N, CA, C and O atoms as a Tripos MOL2 file, in Angstrom:
@<TRIPOS>MOLECULE
protein
  320   319    80     0     0
PROTEIN
NO_CHARGES

@<TRIPOS>ATOM
      1 N          94.3640  116.2100  139.9240 N.3       1 MET1
      2 CA         93.4390  115.2910  139.3120 C.3       1 MET1
      3 C          92.2800  116.0900  138.7120 C.2       1 MET1
      4 O          91.8140  117.0620  139.3070 O.2       1 MET1
      5 N          91.8220  115.6740  137.5300 N.am      2 THR2
      6 CA         90.7760  116.4060  136.8320 C.3       2 THR2
      7 C          89.3910  115.8570  137.0960 C.2       2 THR2
      8 O          88.4020  116.4500  136.6650 O.2       2 THR2
      9 N          89.2980  114.7440  137.7880 N.am      3 GLY3
     10 CA         87.9910  114.1660  138.0380 C.3       3 GLY3
     11 C          87.5950  113.1470  136.9900 C.2       3 GLY3
     12 O          86.5580  112.4980  137.1280 O.2       3 GLY3
     13 N          88.3920  112.9900  135.9450 N.am      4 GLN4
     14 CA         88.1100  112.0050  134.9090 C.3       4 GLN4
     15 C          88.7650  110.6880  135.2680 C.2       4 GLN4
     16 O          89.8450  110.6590  135.8580 O.2       4 GLN4
     17 N          88.1080  109.6060  134.9090 N.am      5 SER5
     18 CA         88.7350  108.3100  135.1020 C.3       5 SER5
     19 C          89.8080  108.1250  134.0380 C.2       5 SER5
     20 O          89.8470  108.8530  133.0460 O.2       5 SER5
     21 N          90.6650  107.1570  134.2520 N.am      6 ASP6
     22 CA         91.7050  106.8780  133.2660 C.3       6 ASP6
     23 C          91.1000  106.5130  131.9120 C.2       6 ASP6
     24 O          91.6290  106.8990  130.8700 O.2       6 ASP6
     25 N          90.0040  105.7780  131.9280 N.am      7 ALA7
     26 CA         89.3650  105.3680  130.6770 C.3       7 ALA7
     27 C          88.8500  106.5790  129.9100 C.2       7 ALA7
     28 O          89.0060  106.6510  128.6900 O.2       7 ALA7
     29 N          88.2370  107.5340  130.6130 N.am      8 GLU8
     30 CA         87.7420  108.7230  129.9300 C.3       8 GLU8
     31 C          88.8800  109.5420  129.3580 C.2       8 GLU8
     32 O          88.7940  110.0270  128.2300 O.2       8 GLU8
     33 N          89.9340  109.6970  130.1200 N.am      9 GLY9
     34 CA         91.0880  110.4470  129.6410 C.3       9 GLY9
     35 C          91.7100  109.8020  128.4170 C.2       9 GLY9
     36 O          92.0920  110.4940  127.4730 O.2       9 GLY9
     37 N          91.8110  108.4880  128.4280 N.am     10 THR10
     38 CA         92.3710  107.7630  127.2990 C.3      10 THR10
     39 C          91.4830  107.9240  126.0720 C.2      10 THR10
     40 O          91.9820  108.0840  124.9580 O.2      10 THR10
     41 N          90.1560  107.8820  126.2740 N.am     11 GLY11
     42 CA         89.2240  108.0490  125.1660 C.3      11 GLY11
     43 C          89.3450  109.4180  124.5280 C.2      11 GLY11
     44 O          89.3110  109.5460  123.3040 O.2      11 GLY11
     45 N          89.4870  110.4380  125.3540 N.am     12 LEU12
     46 CA         89.6440  111.7940  124.8270 C.3      12 LEU12
     47 C          90.9670  111.9340  124.0850 C.2      12 LEU12
     48 O          91.0330  112.5560  123.0250 O.2      12 LEU12
     49 N          92.0100  111.3550  124.6480 N.am     13 ASP13
     50 CA         93.3050  111.3960  123.9790 C.3      13 ASP13
     51 C          93.2320  110.6890  122.6370 C.2      13 ASP13
     52 O          93.8020  111.1590  121.6520 O.2      13 ASP13
     53 N          92.5390  109.5680  122.5920 N.am     14 ARG14
     54 CA         92.4060  108.8090  121.3470 C.3      14 ARG14
     55 C          91.6360  109.6170  120.3110 C.2      14 ARG14
     56 O          91.9960  109.6270  119.1340 O.2      14 ARG14
     57 N          90.5820  110.2910  120.7440 N.am     15 MET15
     58 CA         89.8140  111.1250  119.8150 C.3      15 MET15
     59 C          90.6800  112.2510  119.2650 C.2      15 MET15
     60 O          90.6440  112.5390  118.0690 O.2      15 MET15
     61 N          91.4530  112.8820  120.1310 N.am     16 ASP16
     62 CA         92.3630  113.9410  119.6760 C.3      16 ASP16
     63 C          93.3550  113.3860  118.6650 C.2      16 ASP16
     64 O          93.6300  114.0200  117.6470 O.2      16 ASP16
     65 N          93.8930  112.2010  118.9460 N.am     17 ASP17
     66 CA         94.8420  111.5690  118.0240 C.3      17 ASP17
     67 C          94.1910  111.2940  116.6710 C.2      17 ASP17
     68 O          94.7950  111.5270  115.6240 O.2      17 ASP17
     69 N          92.9510  110.7940  116.7030 N.am     18 LEU18
     70 CA         92.2430  110.5120  115.4490 C.3      18 LEU18
     71 C          91.9750  111.7980  114.6670 C.2      18 LEU18
     72 O          92.1200  111.8290  113.4450 O.2      18 LEU18
     73 N          91.5880  112.8470  115.3720 N.am     19 ARG19
     74 CA         91.3230  114.1260  114.6860 C.3      19 ARG19
     75 C          92.6020  114.7080  114.0710 C.2      19 ARG19
     76 O          92.5770  115.2620  112.9730 O.2      19 ARG19
     77 N          93.7040  114.5750  114.7870 N.am     20 ILE20
     78 CA         94.9880  115.0480  114.2550 C.3      20 ILE20
     79 C          95.3740  114.2210  113.0330 C.2      20 ILE20
     80 O          95.8160  114.7650  112.0210 O.2      20 ILE20
     81 N          95.2050  112.9120  113.1320 N.am     21 GLU21
     82 CA         95.5270  112.0330  112.0060 C.3      21 GLU21
     83 C          94.6430  112.3510  110.8000 C.2      21 GLU21
     84 O          95.1180  112.3520  109.6640 O.2      21 GLU21
     85 N          93.3570  112.6210  111.0440 N.am     22 LEU22
     86 CA         92.4440  112.9800  109.9600 C.3      22 LEU22
     87 C          92.8740  114.2900  109.3110 C.2      22 LEU22
     88 O          92.8620  114.3990  108.0850 O.2      22 LEU22
     89 N          93.2480  115.2730  110.0980 N.am     23 GLN23
     90 CA         93.6860  116.5470  109.5280 C.3      23 GLN23
     91 C          94.9320  116.3550  108.6620 C.2      23 GLN23
     92 O          95.0470  116.9460  107.5880 O.2      23 GLN23
     93 N          95.8470  115.5380  109.1310 N.am     24 ARG24
     94 CA         97.0520  115.2540  108.3370 C.3      24 ARG24
     95 C          96.6910  114.5480  107.0310 C.2      24 ARG24
     96 O          97.2420  114.8590  105.9750 O.2      24 ARG24
     97 N          95.7610  113.5970  107.1140 N.am     25 ALA25
     98 CA         95.3340  112.8740  105.9150 C.3      25 ALA25
     99 C          94.6590  113.8270  104.9250 C.2      25 ALA25
    100 O          94.8930  113.7460  103.7190 O.2      25 ALA25
    101 N          93.8260  114.7210  105.4380 N.am     26 ARG26
    102 CA         93.1700  115.7070  104.5690 C.3      26 ARG26
    103 C          94.1960  116.6510  103.9370 C.2      26 ARG26
    104 O          94.0940  116.9960  102.7600 O.2      26 ARG26
    105 N          95.1740  117.0580  104.7240 N.am     27 ASP27
    106 CA         96.2310  117.9260  104.1960 C.3      27 ASP27
    107 C          97.0140  117.2170  103.0940 C.2      27 ASP27
    108 O          97.3370  117.8120  102.0660 O.2      27 ASP27
    109 N          97.3120  115.9460  103.3200 N.am     28 GLU28
    110 CA         98.0480  115.1690  102.3170 C.3      28 GLU28
    111 C          97.2270  115.0090  101.0460 C.2      28 GLU28
    112 O          97.7680  115.1070   99.9440 O.2      28 GLU28
    113 N          95.9170  114.7610  101.1850 N.am     29 LEU29
    114 CA         95.0390  114.6430  100.0270 C.3      29 LEU29
    115 C          94.9520  115.9690   99.2820 C.2      29 LEU29
    116 O          94.9980  115.9960   98.0520 O.2      29 LEU29
    117 N          94.8300  117.0490  100.0100 N.am     30 THR30
    118 CA         94.7740  118.3760   99.3800 C.3      30 THR30
    119 C          96.0510  118.6640   98.6040 C.2      30 THR30
    120 O          95.9950  119.1480   97.4740 O.2      30 THR30
    121 N          97.1910  118.3740   99.1970 N.am     31 ALA31
    122 CA         98.4790  118.5860   98.5130 C.3      31 ALA31
    123 C          98.5790  117.7000   97.2820 C.2      31 ALA31
    124 O          99.0530  118.1360   96.2330 O.2      31 ALA31
    125 N          98.1360  116.4660   97.4100 N.am     32 HIS32
    126 CA         98.1670  115.5420   96.2680 C.3      32 HIS32
    127 C          97.2970  116.0780   95.1230 C.2      32 HIS32
    128 O          97.7020  116.0670   93.9600 O.2      32 HIS32
    129 N          96.1030  116.5430   95.4740 N.am     33 ARG33
    130 CA         95.1990  117.0650   94.4460 C.3      33 ARG33
    131 C          95.7150  118.3620   93.8220 C.2      33 ARG33
    132 O          95.2860  118.7300   92.7280 O.2      33 ARG33
    133 N          96.6060  119.0430   94.4850 N.am     34 ALA34
    134 CA         97.1850  120.2770   93.9500 C.3      34 ALA34
    135 C          98.4320  120.0090   93.1010 C.2      34 ALA34
    136 O          99.0300  120.9430   92.5660 O.2      34 ALA34
    137 N          98.8210  118.7440   92.9780 N.am     35 SER35
    138 CA        100.0550  118.4090   92.2590 C.3      35 SER35
    139 C          99.8310  118.3470   90.7530 C.2      35 SER35
    140 O          98.7140  118.1630   90.2700 O.2      35 SER35
    141 N         100.9240  118.5050   90.0410 N.am     36 TRP36
    142 CA        100.8820  118.3750   88.5860 C.3      36 TRP36
    143 C         100.5510  116.9390   88.1930 C.2      36 TRP36
    144 O          99.8300  116.7070   87.2220 O.2      36 TRP36
    145 N         101.0740  115.9850   88.9410 N.am     37 ALA37
    146 CA        100.8050  114.5740   88.6330 C.3      37 ALA37
    147 C          99.2990  114.2980   88.6500 C.2      37 ALA37
    148 O          98.7760  113.6020   87.7790 O.2      37 ALA37
    149 N          98.6220  114.8420   89.6370 N.am     38 TYR38
    150 CA         97.1670  114.6680   89.7420 C.3      38 TYR38
    151 C          96.4760  115.3560   88.5610 C.2      38 TYR38
    152 O          95.5890  114.7810   87.9310 O.2      38 TYR38
    153 N          96.8820  116.5670   88.2750 N.am     39 ALA39
    154 CA         96.2650  117.3140   87.1680 C.3      39 ALA39
    155 C          96.4230  116.5690   85.8440 C.2      39 ALA39
    156 O          95.4690  116.4590   85.0740 O.2      39 ALA39
    157 N          97.6120  116.0650   85.5800 N.am     40 PHE40
    158 CA         97.8360  115.3310   84.3430 C.3      40 PHE40
    159 C          97.0540  114.0270   84.3210 C.2      40 PHE40
    160 O          96.4910  113.6650   83.2890 O.2      40 PHE40
    161 N          97.0100  113.3250   85.4280 N.am     41 ALA41
    162 CA         96.2890  112.0580   85.4840 C.3      41 ALA41
    163 C          94.7950  112.2640   85.2550 C.2      41 ALA41
    164 O          94.1610  111.4920   84.5360 O.2      41 ALA41
    165 N          94.2360  113.2990   85.8640 N.am     42 MET42
    166 CA         92.8090  113.5540   85.6950 C.3      42 MET42
    167 C          92.5090  114.0720   84.2870 C.2      42 MET42
    168 O          91.4900  113.7180   83.6920 O.2      42 MET42
    169 N          93.3950  114.9050   83.7640 N.am     43 GLY43
    170 CA         93.2010  115.4330   82.4100 C.3      43 GLY43
    171 C          93.3700  114.3710   81.3460 C.2      43 GLY43
    172 O          92.6560  114.3740   80.3430 O.2      43 GLY43
    173 N          94.3010  113.4690   81.5510 N.am     44 ALA44
    174 CA         94.5610  112.4210   80.5600 C.3      44 ALA44
    175 C          93.3700  111.4870   80.4190 C.2      44 ALA44
    176 O          93.0990  110.9930   79.3240 O.2      44 ALA44
    177 N          92.6670  111.2410   81.4920 N.am     45 SER45
    178 CA         91.5370  110.3130   81.4250 C.3      45 SER45
    179 C          90.4050  110.8810   80.5730 C.2      45 SER45
    180 O          89.6110  110.1250   80.0110 O.2      45 SER45
    181 N          90.3280  112.1770   80.4770 N.am     46 ARG46
    182 CA         89.2610  112.8100   79.6790 C.3      46 ARG46
    183 C          89.5580  112.7400   78.1940 C.2      46 ARG46
    184 O          88.6550  112.8650   77.3670 O.2      46 ARG46
    185 N          90.8320  112.5400   77.8530 N.am     47 HIS47
    186 CA         91.2210  112.5490   76.4470 C.3      47 HIS47
    187 C          91.6780  111.1740   75.9750 C.2      47 HIS47
    188 O          92.2790  111.0560   74.9070 O.2      47 HIS47
    189 N          91.4030  110.1480   76.7440 N.am     48 GLY48
    190 CA         91.7160  108.7840   76.3330 C.3      48 GLY48
    191 C          93.1650  108.3810   76.5100 C.2      48 GLY48
    192 O          93.5350  107.2650   76.1490 O.2      48 GLY48
    193 N          93.9940  109.2550   77.0550 N.am     49 GLY49
    194 CA         95.4010  108.9150   77.2480 C.3      49 GLY49
    195 C          95.5960  108.1310   78.5300 C.2      49 GLY49
    196 O          95.2600  108.6100   79.6130 O.2      49 GLY49
    197 N          96.1320  106.9430   78.4150 N.am     50 GLU50
    198 CA         96.3680  106.1210   79.5990 C.3      50 GLU50
    199 C          97.8440  105.7960   79.6880 C.2      50 GLU50
    200 O          98.4330  105.2850   78.7360 O.2      50 GLU50
    201 N          98.4270  106.0830   80.8040 N.am     51 HIS51
    202 CA         99.8420  105.8240   81.0510 C.3      51 HIS51
    203 C          99.9600  105.2350   82.4590 C.2      51 HIS51
    204 O          99.2320  105.6460   83.3620 O.2      51 HIS51
    205 N         100.8640  104.2820   82.6520 N.am     52 PRO52
    206 CA        101.0070  103.6720   83.9810 C.3      52 PRO52
    207 C         101.2290  104.6840   85.1100 C.2      52 PRO52
    208 O         100.7910  104.4530   86.2370 O.2      52 PRO52
    209 N         101.8910  105.7810   84.8260 N.am     53 THR53
    210 CA        102.0860  106.8080   85.8500 C.3      53 THR53
    211 C         100.7440  107.3680   86.3090 C.2      53 THR53
    212 O         100.5470  107.6380   87.4940 O.2      53 THR53
    213 N          99.8280  107.5400   85.3680 N.am     54 HIS54
    214 CA         98.5020  108.0530   85.7140 C.3      54 HIS54
    215 C          97.7270  107.0330   86.5480 C.2      54 HIS54
    216 O          96.9760  107.4040   87.4500 O.2      54 HIS54
    217 N          97.9140  105.7470   86.2430 N.am     55 TRP55
    218 CA         97.2500  104.7130   87.0440 C.3      55 TRP55
    219 C          97.7140  104.8030   88.4970 C.2      55 TRP55
    220 O          96.9140  104.7130   89.4290 O.2      55 TRP55
    221 N          99.0270  104.9830   88.6680 N.am     56 LEU56
    222 CA         99.5820  105.0830   90.0190 C.3      56 LEU56
    223 C          99.0590  106.3190   90.7460 C.2      56 LEU56
    224 O          98.7690  106.2730   91.9420 O.2      56 LEU56
    225 N          98.9420  107.4190   90.0140 N.am     57 THR57
    226 CA         98.4350  108.6510   90.6200 C.3      57 THR57
    227 C          96.9800  108.4760   91.0320 C.2      57 THR57
    228 O          96.5850  108.8950   92.1200 O.2      57 THR57
    229 N          96.1880  107.8620   90.1690 N.am     58 ARG58
    230 CA         94.7780  107.6330   90.5160 C.3      58 ARG58
    231 C          94.6530  106.6770   91.7020 C.2      58 ARG58
    232 O          93.8010  106.8610   92.5700 O.2      58 ARG58
    233 N          95.5090  105.6590   91.7300 N.am     59 ALA59
    234 CA         95.4890  104.7190   92.8550 C.3      59 ALA59
    235 C          95.8450  105.4320   94.1550 C.2      59 ALA59
    236 O          95.2430  105.1690   95.1960 O.2      59 ALA59
    237 N          96.8200  106.3300   94.0960 N.am     60 ARG60
    238 CA         97.2030  107.1020   95.2860 C.3      60 ARG60
    239 C          96.0500  107.9900   95.7450 C.2      60 ARG60
    240 O          95.8120  108.1330   96.9440 O.2      60 ARG60
    241 N          95.3410  108.5840   94.7960 N.am     61 THR61
    242 CA         94.1820  109.4090   95.1330 C.3      61 THR61
    243 C          93.1400  108.5790   95.8590 C.2      61 THR61
    244 O          92.6130  108.9990   96.8900 O.2      61 THR61
    245 N          92.8420  107.4110   95.3310 N.am     62 GLN62
    246 CA         91.8520  106.5380   95.9610 C.3      62 GLN62
    247 C          92.3030  106.1050   97.3550 C.2      62 GLN62
    248 O          91.4950  106.0330   98.2800 O.2      62 GLN62
    249 N          93.5860  105.8220   97.4970 N.am     63 GLU63
    250 CA         94.1370  105.4250   98.7960 C.3      63 GLU63
    251 C          93.9760  106.5410   99.8300 C.2      63 GLU63
    252 O          93.5730  106.2870  100.9650 O.2      63 GLU63
    253 N          94.2910  107.7700   99.4350 N.am     64 LEU64
    254 CA         94.1710  108.9040  100.3550 C.3      64 LEU64
    255 C          92.7090  109.1850  100.7020 C.2      64 LEU64
    256 O          92.3850  109.4770  101.8530 O.2      64 LEU64
    257 N          91.8280  109.0950   99.7020 N.am     65 GLU65
    258 CA         90.4000  109.3090   99.9620 C.3      65 GLU65
    259 C          89.8520  108.2470  100.9160 C.2      65 GLU65
    260 O          89.0690  108.5580  101.8140 O.2      65 GLU65
    261 N          90.2640  107.0030  100.7200 N.am     66 LYS66
    262 CA         89.8260  105.9140  101.6010 C.3      66 LYS66
    263 C          90.3360  106.1400  103.0260 C.2      66 LYS66
    264 O          89.6050  105.9230  103.9930 O.2      66 LYS66
    265 N          91.5740  106.5700  103.1470 N.am     67 ARG67
    266 CA         92.1360  106.8380  104.4720 C.3      67 ARG67
    267 C          91.3060  107.9070  105.1980 C.2      67 ARG67
    268 O          91.0000  107.7600  106.3810 O.2      67 ARG67
    269 N          90.9470  108.9750  104.4910 N.am     68 CYS68
    270 CA         90.1190  110.0280  105.1020 C.3      68 CYS68
    271 C          88.7500  109.4810  105.5040 C.2      68 CYS68
    272 O          88.2710  109.7580  106.6040 O.2      68 CYS68
    273 N          88.1190  108.7060  104.6170 N.am     69 ARG69
    274 CA         86.8050  108.1390  104.9400 C.3      69 ARG69
    275 C          86.8790  107.2190  106.1580 C.2      69 ARG69
    276 O          86.0150  107.2660  107.0330 O.2      69 ARG69
    277 N          87.9150  106.3840  106.2070 N.am     70 ASP70
    278 CA         88.0740  105.4640  107.3300 C.3      70 ASP70
    279 C          88.2590  106.2170  108.6490 C.2      70 ASP70
    280 O          87.6640  105.8570  109.6650 O.2      70 ASP70
    281 N          89.0740  107.2460  108.6240 N.am     71 LEU71
    282 CA         89.2880  108.0310  109.8420 C.3      71 LEU71
    283 C          88.0090  108.7530  110.2630 C.2      71 LEU71
    284 O          87.6900  108.8190  111.4500 O.2      71 LEU71
    285 N          87.2790  109.2920  109.2900 N.am     72 GLU72
    286 CA         86.0060  109.9510  109.6010 C.3      72 GLU72
    287 C          85.0280  108.9550  110.2350 C.2      72 GLU72
    288 O          84.3120  109.2990  111.1750 O.2      72 GLU72
    289 N          85.0010  107.7290  109.7240 N.am     73 ALA73
    290 CA         84.1160  106.7010  110.2730 C.3      73 ALA73
    291 C          84.5270  106.3160  111.6910 C.2      73 ALA73
    292 O          83.6740  106.1310  112.5580 O.2      73 ALA73
    293 N          85.8120  106.1960  111.9240 N.am     74 ARG74
    294 CA         86.2950  105.8620  113.2670 C.3      74 ARG74
    295 C          85.9400  106.9550  114.2700 C.2      74 ARG74
    296 O          85.5720  106.6680  115.4090 O.2      74 ARG74
    297 N          86.0530  108.1950  113.8430 N.am     75 ILE75
    298 CA         85.7020  109.3130  114.7270 C.3      75 ILE75
    299 C          84.2040  109.2910  115.0050 C.2      75 ILE75
    300 O          83.7770  109.4790  116.1440 O.2      75 ILE75
    301 N          83.4080  109.0600  113.9640 N.am     76 ALA76
    302 CA         81.9620  109.0110  114.1380 C.3      76 ALA76
    303 C          81.5620  107.8920  115.0940 C.2      76 ALA76
    304 O          80.6590  108.0740  115.9110 O.2      76 ALA76
    305 N          82.2130  106.7500  115.0050 N.am     77 GLU77
    306 CA         81.9170  105.6410  115.9170 C.3      77 GLU77
    307 C          82.2400  106.0180  117.3620 C.2      77 GLU77
    308 O          81.4980  105.6670  118.2790 O.2      77 GLU77
    309 N          83.3210  106.7160  117.5590 N.am     78 GLN78
    310 CA         83.7320  107.1120  118.9070 C.3      78 GLN78
    311 C          82.7950  108.1470  119.5060 C.2      78 GLN78
    312 O          82.6440  108.2230  120.7250 O.2      78 GLN78
    313 N          82.1680  108.9410  118.6540 N.am     79 GLU79
    314 CA         81.2960  110.0150  119.1350 C.3      79 GLU79
    315 C          79.9080  109.5180  119.5160 C.2      79 GLU79
    316 O          79.1270  110.2560  120.1160 O.2      79 GLU79
    317 N          79.5970  108.2730  119.1710 N.am     80 LEU80
    318 CA         78.2550  107.7430  119.5010 C.3      80 LEU80
    319 C          78.0510  107.5670  120.9670 C.2      80 LEU80
    320 O          76.9810  107.1340  121.3940 O.2      80 LEU80
@<TRIPOS>BOND
     1     1     2 1
     2     2     3 1
     3     3     4 2
     4     3     5 am
     5     5     6 1
     6     6     7 1
     7     7     8 2
     8     7     9 am
     9     9    10 1
    10    10    11 1
    11    11    12 2
    12    11    13 am
    13    13    14 1
    14    14    15 1
    15    15    16 2
    16    15    17 am
    17    17    18 1
    18    18    19 1
    19    19    20 2
    20    19    21 am
    21    21    22 1
    22    22    23 1
    23    23    24 2
    24    23    25 am
    25    25    26 1
    26    26    27 1
    27    27    28 2
    28    27    29 am
    29    29    30 1
    30    30    31 1
    31    31    32 2
    32    31    33 am
    33    33    34 1
    34    34    35 1
    35    35    36 2
    36    35    37 am
    37    37    38 1
    38    38    39 1
    39    39    40 2
    40    39    41 am
    41    41    42 1
    42    42    43 1
    43    43    44 2
    44    43    45 am
    45    45    46 1
    46    46    47 1
    47    47    48 2
    48    47    49 am
    49    49    50 1
    50    50    51 1
    51    51    52 2
    52    51    53 am
    53    53    54 1
    54    54    55 1
    55    55    56 2
    56    55    57 am
    57    57    58 1
    58    58    59 1
    59    59    60 2
    60    59    61 am
    61    61    62 1
    62    62    63 1
    63    63    64 2
    64    63    65 am
    65    65    66 1
    66    66    67 1
    67    67    68 2
    68    67    69 am
    69    69    70 1
    70    70    71 1
    71    71    72 2
    72    71    73 am
    73    73    74 1
    74    74    75 1
    75    75    76 2
    76    75    77 am
    77    77    78 1
    78    78    79 1
    79    79    80 2
    80    79    81 am
    81    81    82 1
    82    82    83 1
    83    83    84 2
    84    83    85 am
    85    85    86 1
    86    86    87 1
    87    87    88 2
    88    87    89 am
    89    89    90 1
    90    90    91 1
    91    91    92 2
    92    91    93 am
    93    93    94 1
    94    94    95 1
    95    95    96 2
    96    95    97 am
    97    97    98 1
    98    98    99 1
    99    99   100 2
   100    99   101 am
   101   101   102 1
   102   102   103 1
   103   103   104 2
   104   103   105 am
   105   105   106 1
   106   106   107 1
   107   107   108 2
   108   107   109 am
   109   109   110 1
   110   110   111 1
   111   111   112 2
   112   111   113 am
   113   113   114 1
   114   114   115 1
   115   115   116 2
   116   115   117 am
   117   117   118 1
   118   118   119 1
   119   119   120 2
   120   119   121 am
   121   121   122 1
   122   122   123 1
   123   123   124 2
   124   123   125 am
   125   125   126 1
   126   126   127 1
   127   127   128 2
   128   127   129 am
   129   129   130 1
   130   130   131 1
   131   131   132 2
   132   131   133 am
   133   133   134 1
   134   134   135 1
   135   135   136 2
   136   135   137 am
   137   137   138 1
   138   138   139 1
   139   139   140 2
   140   139   141 am
   141   141   142 1
   142   142   143 1
   143   143   144 2
   144   143   145 am
   145   145   146 1
   146   146   147 1
   147   147   148 2
   148   147   149 am
   149   149   150 1
   150   150   151 1
   151   151   152 2
   152   151   153 am
   153   153   154 1
   154   154   155 1
   155   155   156 2
   156   155   157 am
   157   157   158 1
   158   158   159 1
   159   159   160 2
   160   159   161 am
   161   161   162 1
   162   162   163 1
   163   163   164 2
   164   163   165 am
   165   165   166 1
   166   166   167 1
   167   167   168 2
   168   167   169 am
   169   169   170 1
   170   170   171 1
   171   171   172 2
   172   171   173 am
   173   173   174 1
   174   174   175 1
   175   175   176 2
   176   175   177 am
   177   177   178 1
   178   178   179 1
   179   179   180 2
   180   179   181 am
   181   181   182 1
   182   182   183 1
   183   183   184 2
   184   183   185 am
   185   185   186 1
   186   186   187 1
   187   187   188 2
   188   187   189 am
   189   189   190 1
   190   190   191 1
   191   191   192 2
   192   191   193 am
   193   193   194 1
   194   194   195 1
   195   195   196 2
   196   195   197 am
   197   197   198 1
   198   198   199 1
   199   199   200 2
   200   199   201 am
   201   201   202 1
   202   202   203 1
   203   203   204 2
   204   203   205 am
   205   205   206 1
   206   206   207 1
   207   207   208 2
   208   207   209 am
   209   209   210 1
   210   210   211 1
   211   211   212 2
   212   211   213 am
   213   213   214 1
   214   214   215 1
   215   215   216 2
   216   215   217 am
   217   217   218 1
   218   218   219 1
   219   219   220 2
   220   219   221 am
   221   221   222 1
   222   222   223 1
   223   223   224 2
   224   223   225 am
   225   225   226 1
   226   226   227 1
   227   227   228 2
   228   227   229 am
   229   229   230 1
   230   230   231 1
   231   231   232 2
   232   231   233 am
   233   233   234 1
   234   234   235 1
   235   235   236 2
   236   235   237 am
   237   237   238 1
   238   238   239 1
   239   239   240 2
   240   239   241 am
   241   241   242 1
   242   242   243 1
   243   243   244 2
   244   243   245 am
   245   245   246 1
   246   246   247 1
   247   247   248 2
   248   247   249 am
   249   249   250 1
   250   250   251 1
   251   251   252 2
   252   251   253 am
   253   253   254 1
   254   254   255 1
   255   255   256 2
   256   255   257 am
   257   257   258 1
   258   258   259 1
   259   259   260 2
   260   259   261 am
   261   261   262 1
   262   262   263 1
   263   263   264 2
   264   263   265 am
   265   265   266 1
   266   266   267 1
   267   267   268 2
   268   267   269 am
   269   269   270 1
   270   270   271 1
   271   271   272 2
   272   271   273 am
   273   273   274 1
   274   274   275 1
   275   275   276 2
   276   275   277 am
   277   277   278 1
   278   278   279 1
   279   279   280 2
   280   279   281 am
   281   281   282 1
   282   282   283 1
   283   283   284 2
   284   283   285 am
   285   285   286 1
   286   286   287 1
   287   287   288 2
   288   287   289 am
   289   289   290 1
   290   290   291 1
   291   291   292 2
   292   291   293 am
   293   293   294 1
   294   294   295 1
   295   295   296 2
   296   295   297 am
   297   297   298 1
   298   298   299 1
   299   299   300 2
   300   299   301 am
   301   301   302 1
   302   302   303 1
   303   303   304 2
   304   303   305 am
   305   305   306 1
   306   306   307 1
   307   307   308 2
   308   307   309 am
   309   309   310 1
   310   310   311 1
   311   311   312 2
   312   311   313 am
   313   313   314 1
   314   314   315 1
   315   315   316 2
   316   315   317 am
   317   317   318 1
   318   318   319 1
   319   319   320 2
@<TRIPOS>SUBSTRUCTURE
     1 MET1         2 RESIDUE 1 A MET
     2 THR2         6 RESIDUE 1 A THR
     3 GLY3        10 RESIDUE 1 A GLY
     4 GLN4        14 RESIDUE 1 A GLN
     5 SER5        18 RESIDUE 1 A SER
     6 ASP6        22 RESIDUE 1 A ASP
     7 ALA7        26 RESIDUE 1 A ALA
     8 GLU8        30 RESIDUE 1 A GLU
     9 GLY9        34 RESIDUE 1 A GLY
    10 THR10       38 RESIDUE 1 A THR
    11 GLY11       42 RESIDUE 1 A GLY
    12 LEU12       46 RESIDUE 1 A LEU
    13 ASP13       50 RESIDUE 1 A ASP
    14 ARG14       54 RESIDUE 1 A ARG
    15 MET15       58 RESIDUE 1 A MET
    16 ASP16       62 RESIDUE 1 A ASP
    17 ASP17       66 RESIDUE 1 A ASP
    18 LEU18       70 RESIDUE 1 A LEU
    19 ARG19       74 RESIDUE 1 A ARG
    20 ILE20       78 RESIDUE 1 A ILE
    21 GLU21       82 RESIDUE 1 A GLU
    22 LEU22       86 RESIDUE 1 A LEU
    23 GLN23       90 RESIDUE 1 A GLN
    24 ARG24       94 RESIDUE 1 A ARG
    25 ALA25       98 RESIDUE 1 A ALA
    26 ARG26      102 RESIDUE 1 A ARG
    27 ASP27      106 RESIDUE 1 A ASP
    28 GLU28      110 RESIDUE 1 A GLU
    29 LEU29      114 RESIDUE 1 A LEU
    30 THR30      118 RESIDUE 1 A THR
    31 ALA31      122 RESIDUE 1 A ALA
    32 HIS32      126 RESIDUE 1 A HIS
    33 ARG33      130 RESIDUE 1 A ARG
    34 ALA34      134 RESIDUE 1 A ALA
    35 SER35      138 RESIDUE 1 A SER
    36 TRP36      142 RESIDUE 1 A TRP
    37 ALA37      146 RESIDUE 1 A ALA
    38 TYR38      150 RESIDUE 1 A TYR
    39 ALA39      154 RESIDUE 1 A ALA
    40 PHE40      158 RESIDUE 1 A PHE
    41 ALA41      162 RESIDUE 1 A ALA
    42 MET42      166 RESIDUE 1 A MET
    43 GLY43      170 RESIDUE 1 A GLY
    44 ALA44      174 RESIDUE 1 A ALA
    45 SER45      178 RESIDUE 1 A SER
    46 ARG46      182 RESIDUE 1 A ARG
    47 HIS47      186 RESIDUE 1 A HIS
    48 GLY48      190 RESIDUE 1 A GLY
    49 GLY49      194 RESIDUE 1 A GLY
    50 GLU50      198 RESIDUE 1 A GLU
    51 HIS51      202 RESIDUE 1 A HIS
    52 PRO52      206 RESIDUE 1 A PRO
    53 THR53      210 RESIDUE 1 A THR
    54 HIS54      214 RESIDUE 1 A HIS
    55 TRP55      218 RESIDUE 1 A TRP
    56 LEU56      222 RESIDUE 1 A LEU
    57 THR57      226 RESIDUE 1 A THR
    58 ARG58      230 RESIDUE 1 A ARG
    59 ALA59      234 RESIDUE 1 A ALA
    60 ARG60      238 RESIDUE 1 A ARG
    61 THR61      242 RESIDUE 1 A THR
    62 GLN62      246 RESIDUE 1 A GLN
    63 GLU63      250 RESIDUE 1 A GLU
    64 LEU64      254 RESIDUE 1 A LEU
    65 GLU65      258 RESIDUE 1 A GLU
    66 LYS66      262 RESIDUE 1 A LYS
    67 ARG67      266 RESIDUE 1 A ARG
    68 CYS68      270 RESIDUE 1 A CYS
    69 ARG69      274 RESIDUE 1 A ARG
    70 ASP70      278 RESIDUE 1 A ASP
    71 LEU71      282 RESIDUE 1 A LEU
    72 GLU72      286 RESIDUE 1 A GLU
    73 ALA73      290 RESIDUE 1 A ALA
    74 ARG74      294 RESIDUE 1 A ARG
    75 ILE75      298 RESIDUE 1 A ILE
    76 ALA76      302 RESIDUE 1 A ALA
    77 GLU77      306 RESIDUE 1 A GLU
    78 GLN78      310 RESIDUE 1 A GLN
    79 GLU79      314 RESIDUE 1 A GLU
    80 LEU80      318 RESIDUE 1 A LEU
């Protein structure tokens, strides 16, 4: 026995899970931003070119960024 209550152990495990999930989300966002699809979507917007594929890429970027922000907020709430 480590001296921790079950609730404390569960809380620490949950924090570890959230941090792992956040790292995965950040890795996925980084990989997405390194893709050709992202480069073309961001470049096309500067030159007035709009294509549905670029809309989907931008939407995916926003989705990944939101996921990272949400996980960061959940971790911050747990650390209070």
